[in-house]
LOLUM-197617 format. One line per 2 residues: number of its first residue (from 1); their letters; for each residue x, y, z of N, C-alpha, C. Coordinates in nm, 2 decimals. Each point is the difference from the previous one (the first is absolute). Layout:
N
NUM> A> X,Y,Z,X,Y,Z,X,Y,Z  ... .
REM end
This chain:
144
1> MN> -0.46,0.77,-1.66,0.04,-0.15,0.06,-0.13,-0.04,0.10  -0.10,-0.10,-0.05,-0.11,-0.03,0.09,0.07,-0.08,0.12 .
3> CF> -0.03,0.06,0.11,0.05,-0.08,0.14,-0.06,-0.10,0.04  -0.11,-0.03,-0.04,-0.13,-0.09,0.04,-0.02,-0.11,-0.13 .
5> KT> 0.07,0.00,-0.07,0.03,-0.10,-0.10,0.02,-0.14,0.02  -0.01,-0.09,0.00,0.01,-0.12,0.05,0.17,-0.06,-0.07 .
7> MK> 0.05,-0.09,0.04,0.17,-0.03,0.01,0.05,-0.05,-0.15  -0.11,-0.01,-0.09,0.03,-0.03,-0.13,0.06,0.08,-0.07 .
9> HK> 0.03,0.12,0.01,0.01,0.11,-0.07,0.20,0.01,0.05  0.08,0.09,-0.05,0.13,-0.02,0.01,0.03,-0.02,0.16 .
11> KG> 0.07,-0.14,0.00,0.07,-0.01,0.14,0.02,0.12,0.08  -0.02,-0.01,0.13,0.06,0.10,0.10,-0.11,0.15,-0.01 .
13> CS> -0.03,0.03,-0.11,-0.09,0.08,-0.05,-0.13,0.07,0.08  -0.06,-0.10,0.01,-0.15,0.06,0.11,0.07,-0.04,0.13 .
15> LF> 0.06,-0.07,0.00,0.02,-0.05,0.17,0.15,0.12,0.06  0.05,0.04,-0.12,0.06,0.16,0.05,-0.08,0.08,0.06 .
17> CK> -0.09,0.03,-0.08,-0.12,0.13,0.01,-0.07,-0.07,0.16  -0.02,-0.11,0.04,-0.07,-0.04,0.11,0.14,0.02,0.12 .
19> RV> 0.12,-0.05,-0.01,0.05,0.03,0.11,0.02,0.16,0.01  0.03,0.05,-0.10,-0.01,0.17,0.02,-0.09,0.05,0.05 .
21> IA> -0.13,-0.03,0.01,-0.13,0.04,0.05,0.00,-0.06,0.13  0.03,-0.08,0.01,0.01,-0.07,0.16,0.11,0.02,0.08 .
23> YL> 0.10,0.06,-0.05,0.06,0.08,0.10,0.00,0.15,0.03  -0.12,0.03,-0.12,-0.05,0.14,0.08,-0.12,-0.02,0.06 .
25> ID> -0.04,-0.11,-0.01,-0.12,0.01,0.16,0.09,-0.04,0.09  0.10,-0.04,0.00,0.05,-0.02,0.12,0.10,0.09,0.06 .
27> LI> 0.02,0.11,-0.09,0.04,0.11,0.05,-0.11,0.09,0.04  -0.10,-0.03,-0.01,-0.12,0.07,0.07,-0.04,-0.02,0.13 .
29> VI> 0.02,-0.17,0.02,-0.03,-0.06,0.09,0.11,0.07,0.11  0.12,-0.03,-0.04,0.11,0.05,0.08,0.01,0.16,0.07 .
31> NF> -0.07,0.06,-0.12,0.00,0.14,0.04,-0.14,0.01,0.14  -0.07,-0.05,-0.05,-0.14,-0.01,0.13,0.04,-0.02,0.10 .
33> FI> 0.09,-0.10,0.00,0.01,-0.09,0.15,0.12,0.05,0.06  0.05,0.01,-0.08,0.16,-0.04,0.01,0.07,0.19,0.05 .
35> VS> -0.01,0.09,-0.12,0.06,0.09,-0.01,-0.06,0.13,0.08  -0.15,-0.05,-0.07,-0.08,0.11,0.09,0.03,0.02,0.17 .
37> AF> 0.04,-0.15,0.05,0.07,0.02,0.17,0.09,0.10,0.02  0.06,0.02,-0.09,0.12,0.11,-0.01,-0.05,0.15,-0.03 .
39> GK> -0.10,0.01,-0.03,-0.05,0.12,-0.06,0.05,0.13,0.06  -0.03,0.00,0.15,0.09,0.13,0.09,0.13,-0.01,-0.06 .
41> II> 0.09,-0.08,0.01,0.14,0.01,-0.01,0.02,0.05,-0.15  -0.05,-0.06,-0.08,0.03,0.01,-0.13,-0.06,0.07,-0.12 .
43> NP> -0.11,0.07,0.09,-0.05,0.12,-0.08,0.04,0.16,0.09  0.10,0.02,0.01,0.03,0.12,0.09,-0.04,0.16,-0.09 .
45> KD> 0.00,0.09,0.06,-0.03,0.09,-0.06,0.13,0.04,-0.02  0.12,0.02,0.05,0.14,0.05,-0.03,0.07,-0.13,-0.05 .
47> IL> 0.01,-0.05,-0.10,0.04,-0.11,-0.07,0.18,-0.01,0.02  0.04,0.10,0.01,0.16,0.01,-0.01,0.04,-0.03,0.14 .
49> TI> -0.08,0.03,0.09,0.04,-0.01,0.15,-0.02,-0.16,0.05  -0.12,-0.05,-0.05,-0.03,-0.15,0.02,0.06,-0.08,-0.06 .
51> LE> 0.06,0.03,-0.14,0.11,-0.09,-0.05,0.11,-0.07,0.05  0.06,0.12,0.13,0.10,-0.02,0.06,-0.04,-0.02,0.14 .
53> SP> -0.13,-0.09,0.00,-0.04,-0.02,0.14,0.02,-0.18,0.02  0.08,-0.01,0.13,-0.01,-0.15,0.06,-0.15,-0.08,-0.06 .
55> EF> -0.14,0.08,0.02,-0.07,-0.07,-0.02,-0.06,0.00,-0.11  0.03,0.06,-0.13,-0.01,-0.01,-0.12,0.09,-0.15,-0.01 .
57> TI> 0.14,-0.01,-0.05,0.06,-0.11,0.00,-0.07,-0.12,0.08  -0.02,0.00,0.12,-0.08,-0.14,0.05,-0.14,-0.04,-0.09 .
59> AS> -0.08,0.14,0.01,-0.12,-0.03,-0.11,0.04,-0.07,-0.11  0.05,0.06,-0.04,0.06,-0.03,-0.14,0.08,-0.16,-0.04 .
61> IS> 0.07,-0.03,0.11,0.04,-0.13,-0.01,-0.11,-0.11,0.06  -0.10,0.06,0.09,-0.06,-0.07,0.03,-0.12,-0.07,-0.14 .
63> IV> -0.06,0.12,-0.05,-0.10,0.01,-0.14,0.11,-0.12,-0.07  0.11,0.02,-0.03,0.03,-0.12,-0.08,0.01,-0.14,0.05 .
65> LL> 0.04,0.00,0.13,-0.03,-0.17,0.08,-0.13,0.00,-0.03  -0.08,0.04,0.03,-0.15,-0.03,0.02,-0.04,-0.02,-0.12 .
67> SL> 0.07,0.06,-0.12,-0.10,-0.05,-0.13,0.05,-0.13,-0.07  0.17,0.03,0.04,0.05,-0.14,-0.04,-0.08,-0.13,0.07 .
69> AY> -0.01,0.00,0.14,-0.07,-0.10,0.08,-0.16,0.00,-0.06  -0.05,0.12,-0.05,-0.15,-0.05,-0.03,0.01,-0.11,-0.12 .
71> WS> 0.08,0.04,-0.09,0.04,-0.09,-0.15,0.03,-0.13,0.07  0.14,-0.01,0.03,0.05,-0.11,0.06,-0.13,-0.12,0.05 .
73> VL> -0.01,0.07,0.13,-0.11,-0.11,0.09,-0.13,-0.03,-0.07  -0.05,0.10,-0.09,-0.11,-0.06,-0.10,0.05,-0.13,-0.08 .
75> EY> 0.11,0.06,-0.08,0.02,-0.08,-0.10,0.05,-0.16,0.06  0.11,0.01,0.13,-0.02,-0.16,0.06,-0.14,-0.07,0.06 .
77> SI> -0.05,0.11,0.04,-0.13,-0.09,0.08,-0.10,-0.05,-0.12  -0.03,0.12,-0.07,-0.13,-0.06,-0.11,0.07,0.00,-0.13 .
79> HQ> 0.12,0.05,-0.04,0.01,0.01,-0.15,0.00,0.10,-0.06  -0.05,0.10,0.07,-0.11,0.11,-0.08,0.00,0.11,0.10 .
81> SI> 0.00,0.14,-0.07,0.01,0.10,0.09,-0.16,0.03,-0.05  -0.04,0.13,0.08,-0.14,0.05,-0.05,0.01,0.01,-0.12 .
83> GK> 0.07,0.07,-0.08,0.04,0.04,-0.14,-0.05,-0.10,-0.10  0.10,-0.11,0.06,-0.04,-0.11,-0.12,-0.09,-0.05,0.04 .
85> MF> -0.08,-0.03,0.10,-0.13,-0.06,0.03,-0.12,0.04,-0.12  0.00,0.17,-0.04,-0.08,-0.02,-0.09,0.03,-0.04,-0.16 .
87> FK> 0.10,-0.03,-0.01,0.03,-0.09,-0.13,0.05,-0.09,0.01  -0.02,-0.07,0.08,0.02,-0.18,0.05,0.14,0.01,-0.04 .
89> LY> 0.09,0.07,0.02,0.13,-0.04,0.02,0.05,-0.06,0.12  0.09,-0.09,-0.03,0.07,-0.07,0.11,0.17,0.02,-0.01 .
91> VS> 0.02,0.01,0.11,0.19,-0.04,0.02,0.00,-0.12,-0.02  0.11,-0.06,-0.08,0.05,-0.18,-0.02,0.10,0.04,0.01 .
93> GK> 0.06,-0.13,0.10,0.15,-0.04,0.03,-0.01,-0.13,0.07  0.12,-0.10,-0.01,0.01,-0.08,0.04,-0.01,-0.03,0.16 .
95> NL> -0.05,-0.06,0.07,0.02,0.04,0.15,0.01,0.16,0.04  -0.10,0.09,-0.07,0.00,0.10,0.06,0.03,0.04,0.12 .
97> TL> 0.10,0.05,0.06,0.03,0.09,0.13,0.01,0.12,0.01  -0.04,0.05,0.12,0.01,0.14,0.02,0.14,0.08,-0.08 .
99> GQ> 0.12,-0.07,0.03,0.10,0.07,-0.03,-0.01,0.02,-0.15  -0.05,-0.10,-0.10,-0.03,0.01,-0.10,-0.09,0.13,-0.04 .
101> CI> -0.14,0.02,0.10,-0.02,0.12,-0.04,0.02,0.11,0.04  0.09,0.02,0.07,0.07,0.11,0.03,0.09,0.05,-0.10 .
103> VR> 0.07,-0.11,-0.04,0.11,0.06,-0.12,-0.10,0.03,-0.13  -0.11,-0.10,0.00,-0.07,0.08,-0.16,-0.03,0.08,0.07 .
105> NL> -0.04,0.10,0.10,-0.07,0.14,-0.03,0.09,0.12,0.05  0.18,-0.06,0.03,0.04,0.10,0.04,-0.02,0.15,-0.07 .
107> SK> 0.02,-0.03,-0.15,0.01,0.13,-0.08,-0.17,0.07,0.03  -0.12,-0.06,0.06,-0.11,0.08,-0.01,-0.01,0.13,0.02 .
109> PF> 0.05,0.01,0.12,-0.02,0.16,0.10,0.08,0.12,-0.04  0.12,-0.06,-0.10,0.08,0.08,-0.08,-0.04,0.03,-0.11 .
111> FI> -0.06,0.13,-0.08,-0.03,0.00,-0.14,0.11,-0.03,-0.09  0.14,0.06,0.03,0.07,-0.03,-0.12,0.08,-0.12,0.01 .
113> LL> -0.02,-0.07,0.12,0.05,-0.15,-0.02,-0.14,-0.05,-0.05  -0.09,-0.01,0.01,-0.14,-0.07,-0.04,0.04,0.02,-0.17 .
115> VL> 0.03,0.12,-0.03,-0.02,0.01,-0.17,0.12,-0.05,-0.09  0.12,-0.05,0.10,0.12,-0.08,-0.05,-0.03,-0.15,0.02 .
117> DV> -0.09,-0.01,0.09,-0.01,-0.16,0.01,-0.12,-0.01,-0.12  -0.09,0.07,-0.04,-0.12,-0.01,-0.11,0.06,0.00,-0.11 .
119> LY> 0.10,0.10,-0.03,0.08,0.01,-0.14,0.07,-0.13,-0.03  0.08,-0.07,0.11,0.05,-0.11,-0.02,-0.10,-0.12,-0.08 .
121> MK> -0.13,-0.01,0.09,-0.10,-0.05,-0.04,-0.05,0.01,-0.17  0.01,0.14,-0.04,-0.02,0.02,-0.14,0.12,-0.03,-0.11 .
123> IK> 0.11,0.05,0.04,0.08,-0.03,-0.10,0.04,-0.18,0.03  -0.04,-0.07,0.04,0.04,-0.12,0.01,-0.13,-0.06,-0.07 .
125> KT> -0.10,0.07,0.00,-0.13,-0.08,-0.06,-0.03,-0.12,0.08  -0.01,0.01,0.15,-0.03,-0.09,0.05,-0.12,0.04,0.11 .
127> NQ> -0.04,-0.07,0.06,-0.13,0.04,0.12,0.07,0.01,0.14  0.14,0.00,0.02,0.05,-0.02,0.12,0.10,0.17,-0.02 .
129> RY> -0.04,0.07,0.13,0.11,0.08,0.00,0.12,-0.05,0.10  0.07,0.07,-0.03,0.18,-0.01,0.07,-0.02,-0.10,0.13 .
131> LE> -0.09,0.10,0.12,-0.01,-0.07,0.13,-0.07,-0.11,-0.02  -0.07,-0.03,-0.03,-0.10,-0.12,-0.04,0.08,-0.11,-0.03 .
133> KI> 0.08,0.04,-0.09,0.11,-0.10,-0.08,0.12,-0.05,0.11  0.02,0.10,0.06,0.08,-0.04,0.13,-0.08,-0.11,0.11 .
135> SG> -0.11,0.08,0.01,-0.04,-0.12,0.12,-0.06,-0.10,-0.06  -0.03,-0.03,-0.12,-0.03,-0.13,-0.08,-0.18,0.01,0.05 .
137> TS> -0.04,0.12,-0.02,-0.14,0.01,0.01,-0.05,0.04,-0.21  -0.13,0.02,0.06,-0.06,0.07,-0.14,-0.16,0.04,0.03 .
139> VV> -0.06,0.06,-0.07,-0.16,0.04,0.00,-0.05,-0.08,-0.11  -0.11,-0.08,0.04,-0.09,-0.07,-0.08,-0.13,0.07,-0.02 .
141> YE> -0.06,-0.03,-0.08,-0.16,-0.01,-0.01,-0.10,-0.11,0.00  -0.04,0.00,0.06,-0.12,-0.10,0.03,-0.13,0.00,-0.05 .
143> KQ> -0.03,-0.08,-0.07,-0.11,0.05,-0.09,-0.12,-0.11,0.03  -0.10,0.01,0.08,-0.12,-0.03,0.07,-0.12,-0.04,-0.13 .
REM end
């Protein structure tokens, strides 16, 4: 499956590949700017001790909230995340609100939830994840 072919092929096929790669780029950005800031807390020598610490819990919650904010604020303000910019992907929705962007991104910080969200899209053979459907948003590719 070539991710860089035009949209003339199977509907959603190359768009899906672009979305996956854009997500991976976003994870790299999040890891570099957000997760690394908590490196001393989440990279302990004694992992069992740190998992029980309140600092680890606070760091984990902070990473999830900041990651959610990363996607939601960028998609609300410029309709793209950094990963989406590489592929000319945009978030589309009628009068896009910050609330819609938060709802559509709720599964992204949680791998298992994201897999279920994407499975819905693949089972329904559509270009909308379940949370995108609920939020009334979608991802579109803009050719120039």
